[in-house]
N, C-alpha and C positions, 0 to 999 in steps of 0.2 A: 504494500500500500504506500501511499505517498504522504509526504509531510507538507504542511503549509504553515507559513509564519506570517502573521499580520502585524505590520508596523504602523504606528501613528506618528504624524508630524503636524506641526502648525504652519500654515501659510502666513504670508505677510499680513493678511487681514484677520488673522486669529482663528481661521477656520481649521478644524481638525480634519485631516484626510487619512484614510486607511488604505494601505497598499498590501497586496498579498504576494509573498514569495513562495515558490514551490520547488520541490525536488522530484524529478520523475515526470510523468505525463498526465497525471490525474489531479485535478483541482476540485475540491469540494467547497463551493463558494460559501463565504461567510454570510450569515444573516445580517451582520452589521452593515449599514449603508456605506459602502466604499465610494468615495467621491472622486474622487478622481478616477528493344523491347523484348525485355528479358523473359517475360512469360510466354512469348511466342503468340500473342493474340493482339490484333489491332482492334481498338474500340470501334464498334459498328453503330451506325445510326440509321434508323428507318426514316427515310425522307418522304414516304407516301403518307401524307397527313390527311385525315378525314376532312378537316376544315380548310385545307389548302393554304394554311398559314405557312410562310417561308421560314426556314431556320434562321435564327438571329434577327428576325423581324422585331422592331422596337415600337412600342406604343406607350402613350402617356395614360396613366390611370387617372380619371377625372376626380376620383375621391380624394386621393392623397397627393396628386400632381407629381408622382414619381414615374420614371421610365421603367417599363417591364419588357423583358426579352422572352421570345418564344423559344422553348427548349423542346426539340422533337423527341419522340420516343426512340429508344435504342438500348444497346447492351454494352456494358463496360465491366472492367475488373475493379471491384470495390475493396478497399483495405490497403494493406502494405504494398507500395509501388515496387516495381522491378528494380532490384539493386539498391533499395533503400536500407541501409544498415542501421538506421536510427529507429526503426519500428519497434514498438513494444506490444505486449500481449493484447491489449484491447484492439489493435489494428490487424490482428491475425486471426485466421488465415485470410489471404486474399481470395476472393471468390467472385464468380461471375454473377452479375445481377442484370436483369432486364427491366427497364422502365417501359411499361406497355402503353402509357398515355402521355402525350405531350403536355406541357404546362407553361404558364407564364410566371417568371420569377423576377424579382427586383434586379434591375441592372446595377444598382448600388445598394448599399445598406440604407435602411430607413434613416432619413435625415431629421435633424432637430425641427426644421420647418414643417415636415410632414407630421411629426408627432405632435407639434403644437396645434395643428389643425384638428387632429384627433382629440387631444385633450380639451380643446375649446368646444368641439361638437358634442362631447360626451360628459362635459362638466367634471373632468378629472383634473387634479392638481398635477403640475409638472413635478417630477422628482427633483431632489437637490442637484444643482448644477456643479460640475467640477471646476476647479480653479482655472483650468486652461480654457474654459468656456463659461466664464462667470456670467450668471443671469441668462444663460442660453442666448447670448448676443450674436453668436455665429450660427446662422441657420443652415449652413452647408456642411457642418460637421455631422458625423453619425450620432444618432441618439444613443445614449448610454444610461447607466444606473436604472434600468428597467428590469423587473423580474420576469419570470416565464409567463405568468398570467397576464401581465401588461403587454408583453410581446404578442401573445395569442390574441388578446382583445384588440390590439392595434391592427393585426392582420385581418381579423373578422370585420372590423369597421371598414377596412380598405377593400373589402369584397372578396376575401379569401381565407387563408389559413397559414400556419407555419408549415414549411416544407418538411417532408420526412427526411431522415438522415440520408437515405439512399438518393432521393431527389437532390438534396443539397450537394452531395459529393459528385454525382453525375454532372450537375450544372457547373460546379466549382472547377472540375477538371477541364472542362471545355474541350473534351476530346483528346487530352494529353495524358498518357499513362504514367508520366514521371511524378516524383514527389512535389514538384512545382512546375508551373507552366512557363516559367522564364527565370531569368536571373533574379535572385531575391530582392536586391535593391531596386530593380526595375519594376517589380510588380507589387511590392508590399511595404507598408509601414510596420516596423517591428522594433524590438528593444534597442538595436544599434543605430537606427537612423531616424527614429521618431522624435527625438528631443524630449522624450518623456510625456508625450501627449498624443491624442488622436488628431487626425488631419481631415480636412474637407474630403468628401468622397470623390472618386473618379480622377484623382491626381496621378495615379500610376497606370502602368500598361494593363489593358484588358486581356482576358483570356480568349480562347478560341470561340466561345459563344458570345463574346462581347460584354462579359460581366467584369465589373471593377471591384477590387478589394475583396475578392473571394478568399484571398489569403491576406492576413494582417489587418491593421487598423482596429477592428473590434471583433471579438468572438461573436458568433451569431447563434441565437437560440434556434433549435429545431423542435419538432413535435415529439420525437421518440423519448421514451424512458431509457435509462442507461443500464446496461449490463455489459461488463467488460468481456464476457465470453459469448456474446450474442452471435458473433460471426461464425461460431462453430456449427450452428444449425439454423441460421437465418434462411428464410425463403429465397429462392432465386428470382422470383417475380414480384416486383412492387413490395418489398419488405416494409413493414411499418413499425418495427421495433418490438421489444419484449412486452408481454402483457402486464408484468409487474416490475416495480422498481421504485426506489426512493428519490432518485435524482433524474434530471433531464439532461439531454445532450446539448453541448455547444460545439461549434466547429469553426475552423479557419484561422485560429491564432489572433494575436492583437499587437498593438503598439507597445505593449509592456513586456513581451516575451522574447526569449532567446530564439535563434534560428531553428533549433530542433523542434520547437513547438509550431513553427509556421510551415507546416507541410500538409498537403491536402487530405491525408489519411488520419491525422491526429484527431482523437476523440477526447472531449473534456466532459466530466460529470459536474453539473452545477446544481446546488440547492435551488429548487424552483422559486423559493421565496427570497433568494439572495439578490442584492443590488450591488453591482460591482462596476467600477469606472471604466471597464473595457468590455462590457457585455452589451450587445446590441441585437439587431434583428434584420432579416431580409425575408420578405413574404412571397408566397405563391398566391396568385389571385385569378379570378375569373374576369376576363376582359370582354367588354361589350364589342360588338362588331363595329368597325369604323364607319 
């Protein structure tokens, strides 16, 4: 199992911030408000789509005003990437998964601006802002400090849901079987280049599906419950996660983490009630016809 250490510090304005340090690959998120081709298989994608949407088509969701990308159905290898020597138990074994239905997923992580619209429409209070976005004055940054229920509610209000873990990884890989779809500094904000904060979305290189920040910037809540051994017997078609579990899965790494955590197969277990300064969300939605 893994250890986490939570450290407190005061900012210049006297606000106490909590930061989490970890050893290993599993983080159990604190309830405290943290403020701040080796396998010989090429990933295949079914391009014959019933609704005739084009792969990588982008549309604006009128509810939250975020861009969404069409992800076609297809088959890929989920879990530990070929040749990745940093994989741990929760990422193994690599296994073939088929996504039978295409879906629309956020081209970026949900932004502060989008979440503010949600909060205003549903009479919710905004969570406490981090010191690097005091008062939520930067609307282009990813929304953080939201727990799993709030992420789920935001996606429902947006006209959709949280992605399954399999949908998330399929979209995040963008057709690339490697641990990352490009050079780390080109595609992600992480511990060594972030300056200790999140950054506006879509500032780095997109993946093959046109998604930004699918690695780095903030961890993204998904719908699945967490079981570190789920891959041993998970379904090959449209897996939706284990039936029981205490924690929820987050994916993608963040501005706070070392490079080994910013790999597409890394799985994080988070307390669903936890609010952490590098936890955000990317939704799957139903898009109206243009």
